[in-house]
Steps between C-alpha positions, in 0.01 A plus 500: 500500500510883469613517864788269413608714205500812718698312762765405243533862387550609861771238540689647203463857623579438866723194521678625809201649681206284404441198719539188286187291486557130555406235246229380737336842489518508120354148491220617729413785263504270196297234682236755601486641146475155336231387744297812423530444124384138528201614708407747225525226238258293712258792547500591129445137400195478730351822359567376146346162582183657643452741209580267210342186641180688588488614137547136394222381729263772379433297183329234713249756629440711189227318305545706182873442489454136592254449215738663251776265609266202469400603150858460384547182711769652717336534842590156639859530379550843657330376815766228541785740417367754753479241779855377426622858488348579841661192656846564350490872584404409857800266518733780389357733766566229758861479376534879535372470857754224570773728362398769751519256792830359381672832434377638835662207684828520307802570721802491270624681191523178298145394591361844416669485159341160437159631608530797264587269208208273591255792518616642166460158337150457646389839363651425157323162485178669607529759222594232245199290603264796456644580157452138392141499632429825315631339181296181552179693564571716196542191279185336639284810447642559152446139391144462627389842378641437154316165488161593642460875455329541155676827420847378593456157340409678172819706521700186578367324191562803278840614629632197686873581517454872562240424767727251679801736487288785640377269776856398593613864505203591720584223748867604506393860563281382787794311654723807455247721680491253790882494501513881531237483776708254705823682419350815648338316792795291619802627305587781743484268802712233331765759408518611863540139611780462245675807640472358850645171377798681346567683827483174694755349262745774600454407867525126439804515272 
């Protein structure tokens, strides 16, 4: 994309001397850039999957942590959520891989624009799913701990409304932290895809 911006500046400075680049060449640059961005999205999602899902699975092999979860009757519930999360995350990674194959085989401006839109939507759904899962896990942990942890259950009985409000705020903060994490992780790549899409619109229309 930076190459394209420099190219445009050269056009303005040297209209008479600079050899005009055809739309096909511009398309080729945008196609190469978009394909590279989608590959990075795929790579980052795999790294994220390996790191976070390994952390999830660690609870099955840490006896102390497992016993703590069982004491508050949450282990089985988190076990199911973790398995579902692994399956769904794997499905999203497969979709990212399909996006790579599709965008690599694209041969027209219109198709590339559609592929960019599709990729951006997939990433946004992926981020939304992870934020929802973070919220669900937060609610589950908060509920079971407040019911079965003696210290927290005492606080709940004494300061019910304050305790619940603090719990909700804590869960919202957790979701916000995850949002910032994904904004940082994928936001830059999605903005570059958006810029490519805008440039393709100029060619198409």
